[in-house]
C-alpha positions as CSV (number, residue, x, y, z in Angstrom):
1,X,137.4,-154.2,237.6
2,X,139.5,-152.5,234.9
3,X,139.5,-153.9,231.3
4,X,142.9,-155.4,231.8
5,X,141.7,-157.2,235.0
6,X,138.7,-158.5,233.1
7,X,140.9,-159.7,230.3
8,X,143.2,-161.6,232.6
9,X,140.4,-163.2,234.6
10,X,138.5,-164.3,231.5
11,X,141.7,-165.9,230.2
12,X,142.0,-167.8,233.5
13,X,138.4,-168.8,233.5
14,X,137.8,-167.2,236.8
15,X,134.9,-165.1,235.4
16,X,132.6,-165.4,232.4
17,X,131.0,-162.9,230.0
18,X,127.7,-163.7,231.7
19,X,129.2,-162.5,235.0
20,X,130.3,-159.2,233.4
21,X,127.1,-158.6,231.6
22,X,125.0,-159.4,234.7
23,X,127.1,-156.8,236.7
24,X,126.6,-154.2,233.9
25,X,122.9,-154.7,234.0
26,X,122.7,-154.5,237.8
27,X,124.7,-151.2,237.8
28,X,122.5,-149.8,235.0
29,X,119.4,-150.6,237.0
30,X,121.0,-148.9,239.9
31,X,122.3,-145.7,238.2
32,X,120.4,-145.1,235.0
33,X,117.6,-143.1,236.5
34,X,120.1,-140.9,238.3
35,X,122.4,-140.1,235.5
36,X,120.4,-140.9,232.3
37,X,123.4,-142.4,230.5
38,X,121.5,-144.6,228.0
39,X,119.1,-143.8,225.2
40,X,118.8,-147.5,224.1
41,X,119.6,-150.2,226.7
42,X,119.7,-153.8,225.4
43,X,120.0,-156.1,228.5
44,X,118.3,-159.2,226.8
45,X,120.4,-159.0,223.7
46,X,123.6,-158.5,225.8
47,X,122.8,-161.5,228.0
48,X,122.1,-163.7,225.0
49,X,125.4,-162.6,223.5
50,X,127.2,-163.2,226.8
51,X,125.9,-166.8,227.0
52,X,127.0,-167.4,223.4
53,X,130.5,-165.9,224.1
54,X,130.8,-168.0,227.3
55,X,130.3,-171.2,225.2
56,X,132.7,-169.9,222.5
57,X,135.4,-169.2,224.9
58,X,135.0,-172.5,226.7
59,X,135.3,-174.4,223.4
60,X,137.8,-172.4,221.3
61,X,139.4,-169.8,223.6
62,X,139.2,-166.0,223.3
63,X,139.6,-164.4,219.9
64,X,140.7,-161.0,221.3
65,X,141.3,-159.2,224.5
66,X,137.8,-157.7,224.2
67,X,136.1,-161.0,223.6
68,X,133.3,-161.4,226.1
69,X,133.6,-157.9,227.6
70,X,130.6,-155.5,227.6
71,X,130.8,-152.0,226.1
72,X,128.6,-149.1,225.1
73,X,128.5,-146.8,222.1
74,X,127.8,-143.1,221.8
75,X,124.6,-142.6,219.9
76,X,126.2,-140.8,217.1
77,X,127.9,-144.0,215.8
78,X,125.8,-146.3,213.7
79,X,124.8,-149.8,214.9
80,X,123.2,-152.1,212.4
81,X,119.6,-152.8,213.3
82,X,119.7,-150.7,216.4
83,X,118.4,-147.2,216.5
84,X,121.0,-144.3,216.3
85,X,119.4,-141.1,217.4
86,X,122.1,-138.5,217.6
87,X,120.3,-137.3,220.7
88,X,117.8,-135.6,218.3
89,X,114.0,-135.7,218.0
90,X,114.4,-135.9,214.2
91,X,116.4,-139.2,214.4
92,X,114.6,-140.9,217.3
93,X,113.4,-143.7,215.1
94,X,116.3,-144.0,212.7
95,X,117.7,-147.5,212.4
96,X,120.9,-147.8,210.3
97,X,121.6,-150.8,208.0
98,X,125.3,-150.8,208.7
99,X,127.7,-150.6,211.7
100,X,130.2,-147.7,212.1
101,X,133.9,-148.7,211.6
102,X,134.6,-148.8,215.4
103,X,131.5,-150.9,216.2
104,X,132.3,-153.3,213.3
105,X,135.8,-153.9,214.8
106,X,134.4,-154.3,218.3
107,X,131.9,-156.8,217.1
108,X,134.5,-158.8,215.2
109,X,136.6,-158.9,218.4
110,X,133.7,-160.4,220.3
111,X,132.9,-157.5,222.5
112,X,129.3,-157.4,223.8
113,X,127.1,-154.3,223.1
114,X,125.1,-153.1,226.0
115,X,123.4,-150.3,224.2
116,X,123.6,-146.7,223.0
117,X,124.7,-143.8,225.2
118,X,123.0,-140.4,225.5
119,X,124.7,-137.5,223.7
120,X,124.4,-133.8,223.3
121,X,122.1,-133.3,220.3
122,X,124.1,-134.0,217.1
123,X,127.3,-133.9,219.3
124,X,126.9,-130.2,219.1
125,X,128.2,-128.7,222.4
126,X,130.3,-129.7,225.4
127,X,127.8,-129.8,228.3
128,X,125.8,-133.0,227.8
129,X,122.7,-131.1,229.0
130,X,121.0,-130.7,225.6
131,X,119.5,-133.9,224.3
132,X,116.0,-134.8,223.2
133,X,116.2,-137.7,225.7
134,X,117.1,-135.4,228.6
135,X,120.4,-134.3,230.1
136,X,123.1,-136.6,231.3
137,X,123.8,-135.9,235.0
138,X,127.2,-136.0,236.7
139,X,127.7,-139.3,238.7
140,X,129.3,-137.3,241.5
141,X,126.6,-134.7,241.8
142,X,123.4,-135.2,239.8
143,X,122.7,-131.5,239.8
144,X,125.8,-130.9,237.6
145,X,126.8,-131.5,234.0
146,X,128.5,-134.7,232.8
147,X,130.3,-132.8,230.1
148,X,129.8,-133.6,226.4
149,X,129.2,-134.6,223.9
150,X,130.1,-138.2,224.7
151,X,128.2,-137.5,227.9
152,X,126.4,-140.8,228.5
153,X,129.5,-142.8,227.6
154,X,131.6,-141.2,230.3
155,X,128.8,-141.4,232.9
156,X,128.2,-145.0,232.1
157,X,131.9,-145.9,232.6
158,X,132.1,-143.9,235.8
159,X,129.1,-145.8,237.3
160,X,130.1,-149.3,236.1
161,X,127.2,-149.6,233.7
162,X,129.9,-150.6,231.2
163,X,133.7,-150.9,231.6
164,X,134.3,-149.0,228.4
165,X,132.7,-147.1,225.6
166,X,133.2,-145.8,222.1
167,X,133.1,-142.0,222.0
168,X,133.7,-139.3,219.4
169,X,135.6,-136.0,219.7
170,X,135.7,-132.9,217.4
171,X,136.6,-130.4,220.1
172,X,136.9,-132.3,223.3
173,X,133.9,-134.5,223.3
174,X,135.7,-137.6,224.6
175,X,138.0,-135.8,227.1
176,X,135.6,-133.2,228.6
177,X,133.1,-135.7,230.0
178,X,135.9,-138.1,230.9
179,X,137.5,-135.4,233.0
180,X,134.3,-134.2,234.6
181,X,133.2,-137.8,235.4
182,X,136.6,-139.0,236.7
183,X,137.5,-141.6,234.0
184,X,140.0,-141.8,231.2
185,X,139.3,-140.7,227.6
186,X,141.6,-140.8,224.6
187,X,141.4,-139.0,221.3
188,X,143.7,-140.6,218.9
189,X,145.6,-139.0,216.1
190,X,143.3,-138.5,213.1
191,X,142.9,-141.6,211.0
192,X,143.9,-144.2,213.5
193,X,140.3,-145.2,214.1
194,X,137.9,-145.2,211.2
195,X,135.1,-142.7,211.2
196,X,132.7,-144.1,208.6
197,X,129.2,-144.9,209.7
198,X,128.5,-142.1,212.1
199,X,126.8,-138.7,212.4
200,X,129.8,-136.4,212.1
201,X,130.3,-133.3,214.2
202,X,133.1,-132.0,211.9
203,X,134.7,-132.4,208.5
204,X,138.4,-132.1,209.5
205,X,138.5,-132.1,213.3
206,X,136.6,-135.2,214.4
207,X,138.0,-138.5,215.8
208,X,136.6,-141.7,217.3
209,X,138.2,-143.1,220.4
210,X,137.9,-145.0,223.7
211,X,136.6,-144.1,227.1
212,X,137.5,-146.4,230.0
213,X,138.7,-146.3,233.6
214,X,142.4,-146.0,232.9
215,X,144.9,-145.1,230.1
216,X,145.9,-148.8,230.0
217,X,142.3,-149.8,229.4
218,X,142.1,-147.2,226.6
219,X,145.1,-148.8,225.0
220,X,143.6,-152.2,225.2
221,X,140.4,-150.9,223.6
222,X,142.3,-148.9,220.9
223,X,144.1,-152.1,219.8
224,X,140.6,-153.4,218.8
225,X,139.2,-150.1,217.4
226,X,142.2,-149.2,215.3
227,X,142.2,-149.8,211.6
228,X,145.9,-150.9,211.6
229,X,146.2,-154.2,213.5
230,X,150.0,-154.2,213.2
231,X,150.5,-151.9,216.2
232,X,149.7,-152.9,219.8
233,X,149.2,-149.8,222.0
234,X,148.6,-152.1,225.0
235,X,152.0,-153.8,224.5
236,X,153.6,-150.3,224.5
237,X,151.9,-149.3,227.7
238,X,152.7,-152.5,229.5
239,X,156.4,-152.3,228.6
240,X,156.6,-148.5,229.3
241,X,159.5,-148.4,231.7
242,X,160.2,-145.4,234.0
243,X,159.2,-141.7,234.1
244,X,162.8,-140.9,235.0
245,X,164.3,-138.5,232.4
246,X,161.0,-137.9,230.6
247,X,160.3,-134.3,229.6
248,X,157.0,-132.5,230.1
249,X,156.1,-129.0,229.1
250,X,153.4,-127.0,230.9
251,X,152.0,-124.1,228.7
252,X,151.1,-121.8,231.5
253,X,150.0,-119.0,229.3
254,X,147.1,-121.3,228.0
255,X,145.4,-121.6,231.4
256,X,147.1,-119.3,233.9
257,X,144.5,-116.5,233.3
258,X,141.5,-118.7,233.7
259,X,141.6,-121.8,236.0
260,X,139.7,-122.6,239.1
261,X,141.9,-122.5,242.3
262,X,140.9,-126.1,243.2
263,X,141.7,-127.4,239.7
264,X,145.0,-125.6,239.8
265,X,145.9,-127.1,243.2
266,X,145.3,-130.6,241.9
267,X,147.2,-129.9,238.8
268,X,150.2,-128.6,240.7
269,X,150.2,-131.6,242.9
270,X,150.3,-133.8,239.9
271,X,153.2,-131.9,238.5
272,X,155.1,-132.5,241.7
273,X,154.4,-136.2,241.5
274,X,155.9,-136.3,238.0
275,X,159.0,-134.5,239.3
276,X,159.3,-136.8,242.3
277,X,159.2,-139.8,239.8
278,X,162.3,-138.3,238.0
279,X,160.6,-136.5,235.2
280,X,161.5,-132.9,234.1
281,X,158.5,-130.6,234.1
282,X,159.2,-127.2,232.4
283,X,156.8,-124.2,232.6
284,X,156.8,-122.4,229.2
285,X,155.1,-119.7,227.3
286,X,153.5,-121.0,224.0
287,X,151.7,-117.9,222.5
288,X,151.1,-119.7,219.2
289,X,149.3,-122.5,221.1
290,X,146.9,-120.0,222.6
291,X,146.3,-118.7,219.0
292,X,145.2,-122.2,218.0
293,X,142.4,-122.1,220.6
294,X,141.2,-118.7,219.2
295,X,141.1,-119.5,215.5
296,X,139.7,-123.0,215.9
297,X,136.1,-121.5,216.0
298,X,136.7,-120.4,212.4
299,X,137.0,-124.1,211.5
300,X,134.5,-125.6,214.0
301,X,131.4,-123.6,213.3
302,X,131.5,-123.4,209.5
303,X,132.1,-127.1,209.3
304,X,129.2,-128.0,211.5
305,X,126.9,-125.5,209.6
306,X,127.9,-127.1,206.3
307,X,127.1,-130.6,207.6
308,X,123.6,-129.5,208.7
309,X,122.7,-127.0,206.0
310,X,120.3,-129.3,204.1
311,X,118.7,-130.8,207.2
312,X,118.3,-127.4,208.7
313,X,116.6,-126.1,205.6
314,X,114.2,-129.0,205.5
315,X,113.3,-129.2,209.2
316,X,114.4,-126.1,211.2
317,X,111.9,-126.9,213.9
318,X,113.4,-130.3,214.5
319,X,116.4,-128.8,216.4
320,X,116.6,-127.7,220.0
321,X,116.7,-123.9,219.8
322,X,120.1,-123.7,221.5
323,X,121.6,-126.3,219.2
324,X,120.0,-124.6,216.2
325,X,121.5,-121.3,217.2
326,X,125.0,-122.9,217.7
327,X,124.8,-124.5,214.2
328,X,123.6,-121.3,212.5
329,X,126.5,-119.4,214.0
330,X,128.6,-121.2,211.4
331,X,126.9,-119.4,208.5
332,X,128.2,-116.1,209.7
333,X,131.9,-116.9,208.9
334,X,133.2,-115.7,205.5
335,X,134.8,-118.3,203.3
336,X,138.1,-116.3,203.5
337,X,138.1,-116.6,207.3
338,X,137.6,-120.4,207.1
339,X,140.4,-120.8,204.6
340,X,142.7,-118.5,206.5
341,X,142.1,-120.7,209.6
342,X,143.1,-123.8,207.6
343,X,146.3,-122.1,206.6
344,X,147.0,-121.1,210.2
345,X,146.4,-124.7,211.2
346,X,149.2,-125.9,208.8
347,X,151.6,-123.5,210.4
348,X,150.6,-124.4,213.9
349,X,151.0,-128.1,213.1
350,X,154.5,-127.5,211.9
351,X,155.3,-125.5,215.0
352,X,153.9,-128.3,217.2
353,X,156.0,-130.9,215.5
354,X,159.1,-128.8,216.0
355,X,158.3,-128.1,219.6
356,X,157.7,-131.7,220.4
357,X,161.2,-132.7,219.3
358,X,162.3,-131.4,222.7
359,X,159.5,-132.8,224.9
360,X,157.7,-136.1,225.4
361,X,154.3,-134.6,226.3
362,X,152.6,-131.3,227.0
363,X,150.4,-131.4,230.1
364,X,147.7,-129.1,231.3
365,X,144.3,-129.3,233.1
366,X,141.8,-130.9,230.8
367,X,139.2,-128.5,232.1
368,X,139.7,-125.1,233.8
369,X,136.8,-125.9,236.1
370,X,135.1,-128.9,237.7
371,X,131.5,-129.9,236.6
372,X,129.3,-126.8,236.7
373,X,125.5,-126.8,237.5
374,X,123.2,-128.1,234.8
375,X,122.0,-125.4,232.4
376,X,124.5,-122.8,233.7
377,X,125.1,-120.4,230.8
378,X,128.1,-118.8,232.5
379,X,130.7,-120.0,234.9
380,X,132.5,-117.8,237.4
381,X,136.3,-118.4,237.7
382,X,138.1,-116.4,240.3
383,X,135.6,-113.5,240.1
384,X,135.1,-113.4,236.3
385,X,132.2,-114.8,234.4
386,X,132.9,-117.0,231.3
387,X,130.5,-118.4,228.7
388,X,130.2,-122.1,229.7
389,X,130.6,-123.8,226.3
390,X,133.6,-121.7,225.3
391,X,135.3,-122.3,228.6
392,X,134.8,-126.1,228.5
393,X,136.5,-126.4,225.1
394,X,139.2,-123.9,225.8
395,X,142.0,-126.4,226.4
396,X,140.7,-129.5,224.6
397,X,140.0,-128.2,221.1
398,X,143.7,-127.3,220.7
399,X,144.5,-131.0,220.0
400,X,141.7,-131.3,217.5
401,X,143.2,-128.5,215.4
402,X,146.7,-129.8,215.7
403,X,145.7,-133.4,215.0
404,X,147.7,-134.6,218.0
405,X,146.7,-137.5,220.3
406,X,145.3,-136.3,223.6
407,X,144.5,-138.2,226.8
408,X,142.5,-137.2,229.8
409,X,143.1,-139.1,233.1
410,X,141.8,-138.4,236.6
411,X,144.3,-136.4,238.6
412,X,142.3,-136.1,241.8
413,X,139.3,-134.2,243.2
414,X,138.5,-130.6,244.1
415,X,135.5,-130.2,246.5
416,X,134.5,-133.8,245.8
417,X,134.4,-133.4,242.0
418,X,136.9,-135.0,239.5
419,X,139.8,-133.0,238.0
420,X,141.2,-134.3,234.7
421,X,144.9,-134.0,233.6
422,X,145.5,-133.9,229.8
423,X,148.5,-135.3,228.0
424,X,149.1,-134.1,224.5
425,X,151.7,-135.8,222.3
426,X,153.4,-135.5,219.0
427,X,151.2,-136.2,215.9
428,X,150.9,-140.0,215.5
429,X,152.7,-140.4,218.9
430,X,149.7,-142.2,220.3
431,X,151.5,-145.1,222.0
432,X,153.8,-142.7,223.8
433,X,150.9,-140.5,225.1
434,X,149.0,-143.6,226.4
435,X,152.2,-145.0,227.9
436,X,153.1,-141.8,229.8
437,X,149.5,-141.3,230.9
438,X,149.5,-144.8,232.3
439,X,152.8,-144.2,234.1
440,X,151.3,-141.1,235.6
441,X,148.3,-143.1,236.8
442,X,150.5,-145.6,238.5
443,X,152.3,-143.0,240.6
């Protein structure tokens, strides 16, 4: 069931939180060994919470649309009294004394925590294959990557271990695994969801957001996670109307030189579905958008290096060698280059805002490729080898730099593997992005 279906049936009394938690436990017992989605699984605590929620709902009704619904949390976000490891050997026994903002809001809404999901170590990298607790494997092919760094969260949603999860995203970490695992993942505009109480992967690029089965489910979850309770994203989605007359832009120059044939076929089919629903889809060149992807490294790597400089100095051997090398790369960027990238970002945001006056959304494949084999350092796309990590963030990190909302939904399959379609909206146009993504899913 989707979240919205669970919400409706809980209101009708046709299911109970105990039913939902029991199913989540059964699916975890079935799939955990195959995909390794959890670091910390809490079936006894969840069942106790479910029994309590069942009684509460029977006596007083539901306090929110997430009341009585199970969820999971990426193991970068703090959970009071429950270990938060960041996928790292150094933090394997760390138990925070506070909840992260998003967890606090989910707890107050009555959602039931099933456990903490496996993540790329420190959230540093897009494959999901580098964790002290082992790689997260793709649910569709266990020999392939799940994507990262919210790897366990997407794999858990895809296998029904949980109906939804809290993820974080500083360069694509919600959308990459959502695309590769065939679920929906939404990165909100910066500041909509609080980021306190978490191991951060960035100073200026990171966001917390939902992973679920559908865009509508992401909207339901975002209503609970968001700091401002005066806006209902779910209401916007459910009263969305028609795609007729909506305007979509396709930045062909961003991906035309490097996209797998199977992914491109699915994407083109999705474009035709939008057109058949009455939308206008315009192919356009956006050279400045491609520039964003190139200078984003000058922000990403210095910021992650700064966040780890003290810990790296104290315990350099505590890191996986590949993660350590990725972090240390940030020390090679001169301060002037970092500041220049920040100035370029200001100009790019202004250009984006101006461009989005004429369009409702920009759409492109979330990923240039489907899930690649575990530990593959390069990926061959149409006869050319590309470095895996750089390829996986090529499209997604653009939205982090711009600060725009970005949604990945499943658009179909290529050779049996999921293909994600990404919707990017105007800054703070989160409701519109979720609404149009949900309309697309319906057709």
